[in-house]
C-alpha positions in Angstrom: 59.4 3.9 82.4 60.8 5.8 79.3 61.1 2.4 77.5 57.7 1.2 78.5 56.3 4.4 77.1 58.0 3.9 73.7 57.0 0.3 73.5 53.4 1.5 74.1 53.7 4.2 71.7 55.1 1.8 69.1 52.4 -0.7 69.7 49.8 2.0 69.1 51.3 3.2 65.8 51.4 -0.4 64.4 47.8 -0.7 65.6 46.8 2.5 63.8 48.7 1.4 60.7 47.1 -2.2 60.9 43.7 -0.6 61.2 44.4 1.7 58.4 45.8 -1.1 56.0 42.5 -3.0 56.9 40.3 -0.3 55.9 42.1 0.5 52.7 41.8 -3.5 51.9 38.1 -3.4 52.9 37.0 -0.4 50.9 39.2 -1.6 47.9 37.5 -4.9 48.0 34.0 -3.4 48.4 34.8 -0.8 45.7 35.7 -3.7 43.3 32.7 -5.8 44.3 30.4 -2.7 43.6 32.1 -2.0 40.3 31.5 -5.7 39.2 28.0 -5.5 40.1 27.4 -2.2 38.5 29.3 -3.3 35.2 26.8 -1.8 32.8 26.8 -2.6 28.9 25.5 -0.1 26.3 24.4 -1.1 22.6 24.5 1.4 19.9 22.7 0.5 16.6 23.5 2.5 13.6 21.0 3.5 10.7 21.3 1.9 7.3 17.7 1.2 5.9 17.0 -2.4 5.1 20.6 -3.2 6.1 19.4 -2.6 9.7 17.6 -5.8 9.7 21.3 -7.2 10.4 20.8 -5.7 14.0 18.4 -8.5 14.7 20.9 -11.1 13.6 23.7 -9.6 16.0 20.9 -9.6 18.9 20.4 -13.1 18.4 24.1 -13.9 18.8 24.4 -11.4 22.0 21.5 -13.3 23.5 22.8 -16.8 22.9 26.2 -15.6 24.5 24.2 -14.5 27.7 25.1 -11.0 27.4 22.6 -8.5 29.3 21.9 -5.2 27.6 21.6 -2.2 30.1 21.3 0.7 27.7 20.1 1.1 24.0 20.8 3.9 21.6 19.8 3.9 17.9 19.4 5.9 14.8 17.0 5.4 12.0 16.4 1.6 11.4 18.8 1.1 14.5 16.3 3.0 16.4 13.3 0.9 15.2 15.0 -2.4 16.2 16.4 -0.9 19.4 13.1 0.6 20.6 11.5 -2.9 20.1 14.1 -4.7 21.8 14.3 -2.2 24.6 10.3 -2.7 25.0 10.9 -6.5 25.8 11.0 -8.2 22.6 13.6 -11.1 22.3 15.8 -11.2 19.3 14.0 -14.6 18.2 10.5 -12.5 18.3 11.9 -9.6 16.3 13.3 -12.1 13.8 9.9 -13.8 13.5 8.0 -10.6 13.2 10.2 -9.0 10.5 10.5 -12.2 8.6 6.7 -12.7 8.2 5.9 -9.0 7.6 5.9 -7.6 3.9 8.4 -4.6 4.8 8.4 -3.6 1.3 4.8 -2.9 0.6 4.6 -1.4 4.3 7.7 1.1 3.6 5.8 2.0 0.2 2.6 2.8 1.9 0.5 0.3 0.0 -2.9 0.8 1.4 -5.0 -2.5 1.2 -7.6 -2.1 -1.8 -10.4 -2.8 0.9 -9.6 0.4 2.7 -10.0 2.5 -0.4 -13.4 4.4 -1.1 -14.7 3.4 -4.6 -13.5 6.7 -6.0 -10.0 6.0 -4.8 -9.9 2.4 -6.1 -10.5 4.1 -9.6 -7.6 6.4 -9.1 -5.1 3.9 -8.0 -6.1 1.6 -10.9 -6.3 4.4 -13.7 -3.5 6.9 -13.0 0.3 5.9 -13.1 1.5 9.4 -11.7 -0.2 12.1 -9.3 1.2 15.5 -8.6 0.0 18.3 -6.5 -1.0 21.1 -9.0 -2.5 24.0 -6.6 -2.3 27.3 -8.7 -1.7 25.5 -11.9 2.0 24.9 -10.7 3.2 21.5 -10.6 5.0 20.5 -7.2 6.9 17.6 -6.4 5.9 15.6 -3.2 8.1 16.0 -0.3 8.4 12.1 0.0 7.4 8.9 -1.6 5.6 7.7 1.4 3.8 9.2 4.3 5.0 6.4 6.5 1.3 5.7 7.6 1.7 1.8 7.4 5.1 1.8 9.3 3.4 4.2 12.0 0.4 1.7 12.2 2.8 -1.3 12.6 5.1 0.1 15.2 1.9 1.3 17.1 0.7 -2.3 17.3 4.0 -3.9 18.3 4.7 -1.3 20.9 1.2 -1.1 22.4 2.3 -2.7 25.6 4.5 0.3 26.3 2.4 3.2 25.0 1.9 4.5 28.4 5.7 5.0 28.9 6.5 8.6 28.4 10.2 8.5 29.9 12.1 6.2 27.7 14.5 5.4 30.6 11.5 3.7 32.3 11.5 0.9 29.4 12.7 -2.7 30.4 15.9 -1.2 28.8 16.6 2.5 29.0 16.4 3.7 25.5 17.3 6.7 23.3 17.2 7.6 19.7 18.8 10.4 17.4 16.8 12.7 15.1 17.8 16.0 13.0 16.2 19.2 13.1 15.7 20.0 9.5 15.6 23.6 10.0 18.6 24.0 12.0 20.6 21.0 11.1 21.2 20.1 14.8 21.0 16.6 16.3 18.0 16.0 18.6 18.1 13.4 21.3 14.7 11.8 21.8 14.4 10.0 25.1 10.9 11.3 26.2 7.6 11.6 24.8 5.7 9.3 22.3 7.9 6.3 21.5 6.4 5.6 18.3 6.5 9.2 17.1 10.1 9.3 18.2 11.5 6.3 16.1 9.3 7.4 13.3 11.2 10.6 13.3 14.5 9.1 13.6 14.0 6.9 10.6 12.4 9.5 8.4 14.8 9.2 5.7 14.9 12.4 3.4 12.7 11.9 0.2 11.5 8.4 1.3 9.3 9.4 4.4 7.7 12.8 5.4 9.4 14.7 8.2 7.7 14.4 11.7 6.8 17.3 13.9 7.7 16.9 17.9 7.5 19.6 20.1 7.5 22.5 17.3 10.6 20.9 15.8 10.3 19.4 12.1 12.5 16.1 12.4 13.9 13.9 10.0 16.4 10.9 10.0 19.0 11.2 12.8 21.8 9.4 10.4 22.1 13.0 8.7 24.2 14.2 11.6 24.2 11.3 14.3 24.1 8.0 12.9 25.9 6.1 15.8 25.0 7.7 19.2 27.8 6.3 21.2 28.6 9.3 23.3 25.0 9.6 24.2 24.9 6.0 25.5 28.2 6.6 27.6 26.6 9.5 29.2 23.9 7.1 30.6 26.3 5.3 32.3 27.5 2.7 30.2 30.9 1.0 31.1 31.2 -1.2 27.9 29.9 -0.3 24.4 28.8 -2.8 21.8 28.4 -1.2 18.4 26.8 -2.5 15.3 27.4 -0.4 12.2 25.3 -1.2 9.2 25.7 2.1 7.4 27.2 2.4 3.7 30.9 3.5 3.3 31.5 6.2 0.5 31.0 4.7 -3.1 33.2 5.2 -5.8 32.3 6.7 -9.3 31.7 3.4 -10.8 28.8 2.9 -8.7 27.4 6.4 -8.3 25.1 5.8 -11.4 21.5 6.4 -9.6 19.8 9.3 -8.1 19.4 7.2 -5.1 23.2 6.4 -4.7 24.1 10.1 -5.0 21.8 10.9 -2.4 23.2 8.5 -0.1 26.7 9.6 -0.8 25.9 13.1 0.1 24.1 11.8 3.2 27.1 9.6 4.1 29.7 12.4 4.0 29.7 13.4 7.5 28.6 10.1 9.2 31.5 8.0 7.4 34.0 10.6 8.6 32.5 10.5 12.2 32.4 6.7 12.2 36.2 6.6 11.9 36.5 8.3 15.3 33.5 6.6 16.9 34.9 3.1 15.9 38.0 3.7 17.9 35.6 4.5 21.0 33.6 1.4 20.7 34.9 -1.4 22.9 33.3 -4.3 20.8 32.8 -3.0 17.3 30.6 -5.2 14.8 30.3 -4.5 11.0 28.1 -7.3 9.2 29.3 -7.9 5.8 26.3 -6.6 4.1 27.9 -4.6 1.1 26.0 -6.5 -1.5 22.6 -5.0 -0.1 21.0 -1.7 -0.4 19.2 0.5 1.9 16.1 -0.6 0.2 16.6 -4.4 0.1 13.5 -5.1 2.0 12.9 -8.0 -0.2 16.0 -9.7 1.3 15.2 -9.5 5.1 16.0 -13.0 5.7 19.7 -13.0 4.2 20.4 -9.7 5.8 19.3 -11.0 9.2 21.5 -14.3 8.6 24.6 -11.9 7.9 24.0 -10.1 11.3 24.0 -13.3 13.0 27.1 -14.4 11.3 28.9 -11.5 12.3 27.9 -11.9 16.0 29.0 -15.6 16.2 32.6 -14.7 14.9 33.0 -12.6 18.0 31.3 -15.3 20.3 34.3 -15.7 22.5 34.5 -12.1 23.3 30.8 -12.1 23.9 31.0 -15.0 26.3 34.0 -13.2 28.4 31.6 -10.2 28.5 28.7 -12.2 29.7 31.0 -13.8 32.6 31.9 -10.1 33.8 28.5 -9.3 34.4 27.5 -10.3 37.8 23.8 -8.7 37.8 21.6 -9.4 34.5 19.0 -7.1 33.3 16.0 -9.5 33.1 13.5 -8.1 30.5 10.0 -9.2 31.1 8.5 -11.5 28.6 6.5 -9.9 25.7 3.6 -11.4 23.9 3.7 -9.9 20.2 0.3 -8.3 19.7 -1.4 -10.0 16.6 -4.1 -8.3 14.4 -6.9 -10.2 16.1 -5.8 -9.3 19.8 -8.4 -7.1 21.3 -8.3 -3.9 23.3 -11.3 -1.9 25.0 -11.7 1.4 23.2 -13.2 4.0 25.4 -13.0 7.6 23.8 -11.8 9.1 20.7 -10.3 12.6 20.9 -9.7 14.2 17.7 -7.0 17.2 17.8 -5.5 19.5 14.9 -7.1 21.8 12.5 -9.3 20.1 10.2 -12.0 21.0 7.5 -13.7 17.8 7.9 -16.4 17.2 10.2 -16.0 14.8 13.2 -19.0 12.7 11.7 -17.3 12.5 8.5 -14.1 11.1 10.3 -16.1 8.7 12.7 -17.8 7.5 9.8 -14.5 6.4 8.0 -13.0 5.0 11.1 -16.3 3.2 12.0 -15.3 2.6 15.5 -17.7 1.5 18.3 -17.0 3.3 21.5 -17.1 1.4 24.9 -16.5 -1.9 23.0 -13.5 -4.0 22.5 -11.7 -3.7 19.3 -9.1 -6.0 17.5 -6.0 -4.4 16.2 -7.0 -5.5 12.6 -10.2 -3.6 12.8 -8.4 -0.6 14.3 -5.8 -0.6 11.5 -8.5 -1.1 9.0 -10.1 2.3 10.2 -7.1 4.2 10.0 -6.3 2.8 6.5 -10.1 3.8 5.6 -9.4 7.3 6.6 -5.9 7.6 5.0 -7.5 6.0 2.0 -9.5 9.1 1.3 -6.1 10.9 0.7 -7.5 14.0 2.5 -4.9 13.7 5.3 -1.1 13.9 4.9 -0.5 11.8 8.1 -2.7 10.3 10.9 -0.8 10.6 14.2 -2.6 8.8 17.1 -1.7 7.7 20.8 -3.0 5.1 23.3 -3.8 6.9 26.5 -4.8 4.6 29.4 -8.2 5.5 30.5 -8.9 5.8 34.5 -11.6 3.2 34.4 -9.7 0.7 32.3 -9.6 0.5 28.5 -7.7 2.9 26.0 -8.6 6.3 24.7 -7.3 7.2 21.4 -6.0 10.9 21.1 -5.7 11.2 17.2 -4.2 14.4 15.7 -5.1 14.8 12.0 -2.8 16.5 9.4 -5.0 17.5 6.8 -3.8 17.5 3.1 -3.3 21.3 2.1 -3.2 20.2 -1.5 -6.6 20.5 -3.1 -5.6 20.3 -6.8 -3.9 17.4 -8.6 -2.5 16.5 -12.0 -2.7 12.8 -12.9 -1.1 11.1 -15.8 -1.6 7.7 -17.5 -0.5 5.9 -20.7 -2.2 3.0 -22.3 -2.2 0.8 -25.3 -4.5 -1.9 -26.4 -6.0 -3.4 -29.7 -9.0 -1.5 -29.5 -8.4 1.9 -28.7 -4.7 1.7 -29.6 -2.1 4.3 -28.1 -3.4 6.8 -25.6 -2.1 9.1 -23.1 -4.4 10.4 -20.4 -4.2 13.8 -18.5 -6.6 14.4 -15.6 -7.2 17.4 -13.3 -8.7 16.7 -9.9 -10.1 19.4 -7.7 -11.3 18.8 -4.1 -13.5 21.1 -2.2 -14.8 23.0 -5.3 -18.2 23.8 -3.9 -18.4 22.0 -0.6 -15.8 20.6 2.0 -16.8 17.1 0.8 -17.2 17.2 -3.0 -14.4 16.6 -5.7 -14.2 17.1 -9.5 -12.2 15.3 -11.8 -11.9 15.7 -15.4 -10.0 13.1 -17.9 -8.8 14.3 -21.4 -7.5 11.2 -23.3 -5.5 11.8 -26.3 -4.1 9.4 -28.8 -5.7 7.6 -31.8 -9.1 8.6 -30.6 -10.0 11.5 -28.4 -12.2 10.5 -25.2 -13.0 12.4 -22.0 -14.5 11.5 -18.6 -16.1 14.3 -16.3 -16.9 13.2 -12.9 -18.5 15.4 -9.9 -19.2 13.6 -6.6 -20.5 14.9 -3.2 -19.4 12.4 -0.8 -21.8 12.0 2.1 -20.3 8.6 3.2 -23.1 6.4 4.5 -25.8 8.8 3.8 -27.1 9.4 0.2 -24.2 11.1 -2.0 -24.8 12.9 -5.1 -22.8 12.5 -8.4 -22.8 13.9 -11.9 -20.8 12.1 -14.6 -20.2 12.9 -18.3 -18.0 10.8 -20.9 -17.4 10.6 -24.5 -16.0 7.3 -26.1 -15.2 6.4 -29.5 -13.3 3.7 -31.5 -13.2 2.2 -34.8 -13.0 -1.6 -35.6 -13.3 -4.1 -38.4 -16.5 -6.3 -37.7 -18.2 -8.8 -40.0 -21.2 -7.4 -41.8 -23.5 -10.4 -40.9 -23.8 -8.7 -37.3 -26.3 -6.2 -38.9 -26.4 -7.1 -42.6 -29.9 -8.3 -42.3 -31.1 -4.9 -41.9 -28.9 -3.4 -44.5 -28.9 -4.7 -47.9 -26.2 -2.5 -49.0 -23.8 -4.8 -47.1 -25.3 -8.1 -48.5 -22.0 -8.8 -50.5 -19.4 -7.2 -48.1 -17.8 -9.5 -45.4 -16.0 -7.0 -43.3 -16.8 -3.3 -42.5 -15.1 -0.8 -40.8 -17.3 0.1 -37.7 -16.9 3.6 -36.0 -18.9 3.9 -32.8 -19.3 7.2 -30.7 -20.8 7.3 -27.3 -21.8 10.3 -25.4 -23.3 9.6 -21.9 -24.4 11.9 -19.4 -25.7 10.7 -15.7 -27.0 12.3 -12.5 -27.4 9.7 -9.7 -27.7 9.1 -5.8 -25.4 6.6 -4.1 -24.9 5.2 -0.8 -22.3 2.7 0.5 -21.8 0.2 3.3 -18.1 -0.2 4.5 -15.7 0.7 1.5 -16.9 -2.5 -0.3 -20.6 -2.4 -0.8 -22.4 0.5 -2.9 -25.9 0.8 -4.5 -27.3 3.8 -6.3 -29.7 5.0 -8.8 -29.8 7.8 -11.4 -31.2 9.2 -14.9 -29.0 8.7 -17.9 -28.9 10.3 -21.4 -27.0 8.6 -24.2 -26.2 9.6 -27.8 -25.1 6.7 -29.6 -23.8 6.7 -33.2 -22.5 3.9 -35.1 -21.6 4.0 -38.9 -19.1 2.7 -41.5 -17.4 3.9 -44.6 -16.6 0.6 -46.5 -15.5 0.0 -50.0 -17.8 -2.3 -51.8 -17.0 -5.1 -54.2 -17.8 -2.5 -57.1 -15.1 -0.1 -55.7 -17.7 2.3 -54.5 -17.8 4.1 -51.2 -20.5 2.6 -49.0 -21.2 5.2 -46.3 -24.1 4.0 -43.9 -25.3 5.3 -40.6 -26.8 2.4 -38.6 -27.7 4.6 -35.6 -27.7 8.0 -34.4 -30.2 8.4 -31.4 -30.6 9.8 -28.1 -31.8 7.7 -25.3 -33.2 8.4 -22.0 -33.2 5.8 -19.1 -33.4 5.3 -15.5 -31.0 2.9 -13.9 -29.8 1.2 -10.7 -27.0 -0.7 -9.7 -25.4 -2.7 -6.8 -21.5 -3.3 -6.4 -19.7 -5.5 -4.0 -15.9 -5.5 -4.4 -13.6 -7.1 -2.0 -10.9 -8.2 -4.5 -7.4 -7.4 -3.3 -6.3 -6.7 -6.8 -8.7 -5.9 -9.8 -6.3 -7.0 -12.6 -4.7 -10.1 -10.7 -7.2 -10.9 -7.9 -5.8 -13.7 -5.6 -8.9 -13.5 -3.0 -12.2 -11.6 -2.5 -15.6 -11.6 -4.1 -17.0 -9.2 -6.9 -20.4 -8.7 -7.8 -21.9 -6.0 -10.4 -25.5 -5.7 -11.0 -27.0 -3.3 -13.4 -30.6 -2.6 -14.7 -31.7 0.0 -17.3 -35.1 1.0 -18.2 -35.2 3.0 -21.6 -38.3 5.0 -21.8 -37.5 7.5 -24.7 -35.4 7.6 -27.9 -35.2 10.2 -30.7 -35.5 6.8 -32.7 -33.2 7.2 -35.7 -34.5 4.1 -37.1 -38.1 4.4 -36.3 -38.3 1.2 -34.4 -38.2 2.1 -30.8 -40.3 0.6 -28.0 -39.6 0.6 -24.2 -37.5 -2.0 -23.3 -35.1 -2.8 -20.5 -31.6 -4.3 -20.0 -30.2 -6.0 -17.0 -26.9 -7.7 -16.3 -24.9 -9.2 -13.6 -21.5 -10.3 -13.0 -20.0 -12.4 -10.0 -16.5 -13.3 -9.6 -14.8 -15.2 -6.5 -10.9 -15.3 -6.4 -9.4 -17.7 -3.9 -5.6 -18.8 -3.2 -4.8 -22.3 -4.0 -1.0 -23.0 -3.2 2.5 -21.7 -3.8 1.5 -18.4 -5.2 -1.2 -20.2 -7.4 -4.6 -18.6 -7.3 -7.9 -19.4 -8.9 -10.5 -17.1 -10.2 -14.2 -18.0 -11.1 -16.4 -15.4 -12.9 -19.9 -16.0 -14.0 -22.1 -13.3 -15.7 -25.1 -12.8 -17.7 -27.6 -10.4 -19.2 -31.0 -10.2 -20.7 -33.4 -7.6 -22.4 -37.0 -7.3 -21.6 -39.1 -5.8 -24.3 -40.1 -6.9 -28.1 -38.2 -4.4 -30.3 -35.8 -5.0 -33.2 -33.1 -2.5 -32.1 -29.9 -4.3 -31.6 -27.4 -1.3 -30.8 -27.5 -2.0 -27.3 -27.4 -5.6 -27.1 -24.4 -7.7 -26.1 -21.6 -7.8 -28.3 -19.1 -10.6 -27.2 -15.4 -10.8 -28.1 -11.8 -9.6 -27.5 -10.1 -8.5 -24.2 -10.0 -5.7 -21.7 -11.7 -3.7 -18.8 -14.3 -1.0 -18.4 -15.7 -1.4 -22.1 -18.7 0.8 -22.8 -22.3 -0.2 -22.9 -22.9 -4.0 -23.2 -19.4 -4.9 -25.1 -18.3 -8.2 -23.3 -14.7 -9.5 -23.5 -14.4 -13.1 -24.7 -11.1 -14.8 -25.3 -10.9 -16.8 -28.6 -12.9 -14.1 -30.4 -12.1 -10.6 -31.8 -14.0 -7.5 -30.4 -17.8 -7.6 -31.4 -17.5 -11.0 -32.8 -21.2 -12.1 -32.0 -24.1 -10.4 -30.4 -27.6 -11.2 -28.9 -30.0 -9.6 -26.5 -29.3 -12.1 -23.9 -26.1 -14.2 -23.0 -24.7 -16.3 -20.2 -20.7 -16.8 -19.8 -18.2 -18.4 -17.5 -14.6 -17.8 -17.3 -12.0 -20.0 -15.1 -8.4 -18.6 -14.5 -5.6 -20.2 -12.8 -2.7 -17.6 -12.1 0.9 -18.4 -10.8 2.7 -15.5 -9.5 6.2 -17.0 -10.2 8.2 -13.9 -9.1 6.9 -10.7 -7.4 4.5 -8.9 -9.9 5.2 -11.6 -12.5 2.3 -13.7 -13.4 1.9 -16.6 -16.0 -2.3 -17.5 -16.3 -4.5 -19.7 -18.3 -7.9 -19.1 -18.9 -10.9 -20.9 -20.3 -14.3 -19.1 -21.1 -17.7 -20.7 -22.2 -21.0 -18.8 -23.3 -24.2 -19.2 -24.9 -25.8 -16.3 -26.5 -29.0 -15.6 -28.4 -32.1 -13.9 -28.4 -34.3 -14.4 -25.3 -32.5 -17.5 -24.2 -33.8 -17.2 -20.7 -37.4 -17.5 -21.9 -36.9 -21.2 -21.4 -34.1 -23.5 -19.9 -32.8 -25.1 -23.1 -31.1 -21.9 -24.5 -28.8 -21.1 -21.6 -28.5 -24.6 -19.8 -27.5 -26.3 -23.0 -23.8 -27.1 -23.9 -22.0 -23.9 -24.5 -22.2 -22.7 -28.0 -19.1 -20.6 -27.8 -15.8 -21.4 -26.0 -12.2 -19.8 -25.9 -8.9 -20.1 -24.2 -5.9 -17.9 -23.4 -2.5 -18.3 -21.9 -0.8 -15.2 -20.9 2.0 -13.2 -19.1 1.3 -10.3 -16.9 3.4 -7.7 -15.1 2.3 -5.4 -12.4 4.1 -2.3 -13.0 3.8 1.4 -11.9 2.3 2.1 -15.3 -0.2 -0.5 -14.8 -0.5 -4.2 -15.9 1.7 -5.1 -18.9 0.0 -8.0 -20.5 0.3 -10.7 -23.5 -2.4 -12.9 -24.0 -2.4 -15.7 -26.8 -6.1 -16.7 -27.3 -7.7 -19.4 -29.5 -11.1 -21.0 -30.0 -12.1 -24.4 -31.4 -15.1 -23.1 -33.2 -13.8 -20.2 -35.3 -10.3 -21.7 -35.7 -8.7 -18.2 -35.1 -5.6 -17.5 -33.1 -5.5 -13.9 -31.6 -2.8 -12.2 -29.7 -4.1 -9.4 -27.4 -1.4 -6.9 -26.0 -2.2 -4.4 -23.2 0.2 -1.7 -21.7 -1.0 0.5 -18.7 -4.0 1.0 -16.6 -7.2 0.8 -18.6 -9.2 4.1 -19.1 
């Protein structure tokens, strides 16, 4: 009995032992299977400016190996690329998007010319430097770029996830890093508005303005945490792939620019941290991009290629990682939104303190509520508002309407600077050397007005005064006053028939002074078309002091009269560049009726002068563009005054009165009371901002040539040709033009440096 009990006892013990072993094996197997199924891969993308384009190449290699990413964390450019990938874009789509986008212009906040008002067009084509000048103290802008173009681009690209406020709900959970500029603390951004968040993460100091989120003023996260590996571990990543594109510390030999010194200071902490974080990274990737800089946005193709090469070098390890993943994170396919894609715009909500009325803002945006709108038209409206320079930044969010469509919640950050100091320099063969000092004051008398005063110093003193009360599409009011003077040698036969004293003198030194005052009303349609009418006073003086053949000074005054006129004008300007147009149409029509003169020569009778100019620019092929310009003018009235007639010759922009540029002839070479002219130009931009061009112009000029068909439809009486080089610089165009004409056998070289004013 005792033996039986012992046998039974042993049997039960073995049975319990067997059961225990079985349970241990079962749970171990279950635990292993669960671990394999839950094997999570995190991706960390560092900041590095333009070097961050290498992330796209690495992502292409990761995708080709079949590795699925479960979490993404990034900083600066790593945050931008990471957010786009986390939202559903494939690496190939990102490659295509960035290769076909002019990142350099976007980063520099270059607004299309069509988005600027006529006033802002003039500013951008007249002044080389603009500085805040409130309280008569010069201030330096907080950043080179407001980041508006970057914001617009990212808003369009991330439109499909605009309703996601918790970034863990994106197709791939995402976070990015920013820096609190007031405390220096790192800030994790994983909720809120995605575009705002990655804009803050990429707000590199001095390049982009800081971004305010939840009361915190944020800048580039790379200042304190350029590689958020710990934050991605905390999300639950079992394995970390890290891509490091940041710069190492430079040596004294390469620290030779302000930018390199600023980057060196910024990199002190992050480079030291990177040595520790590299050891925590399971698969560390550092593309060979040392020869590129953080602003090499013009080399996106080669940087992406370098990232792909770095990824393919570790293809074996990526393949092994892919095989270890039992469950893949399948992202939804995203259709990249194109500018012509549409969405239904239901409401516009304006937030933030502002001095400009809702009507003013709506007038600039030109959105029709309750209708579909393309991304292109939406961006155009934002650009129109930004082009006024009345706002530092235009933040907006897309908010799903309950009845379908999108509401736009717009927060406007008004520009607090109301006074500006603007500077420019210029040289040409007519006015010689000149420096421009401008003071611009906004909100002088009303919220929508602006006062601008140019003082031009150099060989000749000039000024421009412009006051404008902007009522947008309603009738606006303006006052202009400008003084212009120059001295030039001209052939005496232009006016010798009326002055016998010049009969034996071939050339005279002509001095011209013009003081013009205008008041006018103006309205516009969009930003490209305007028409106006006004009243003008002009004091015109022309005289000479020339040595005669008898060595006697000949001092003659040809004109010294005040004129009064009424005038009207129509302007259509869709040129993309006023100096080197590659596409667009330009039309300028002007008509003056002169009804009064103080009549220095006692020959005044009422007369009118009309003129018009039409230009069409179109691209041809391989950065070659063609520009066709035709123009003409005429006088109505039978008086003998010639001082406001058309004088052709020379080269330039914004010449006063009726002086018309004409290649092959020097300034004021021939004149008449009517003319017709055609110019053909082929321009080749052989490198960015570098142009070679060839022009041919032809003209007929004479008195009342439009009274019949023979005078202006006959073969051209005047012709000239020009071959030139032009550089688009921050000072304005720098141009050399070698011109000649078969009629006068003269070869003339024109030189221009800087914006014309």
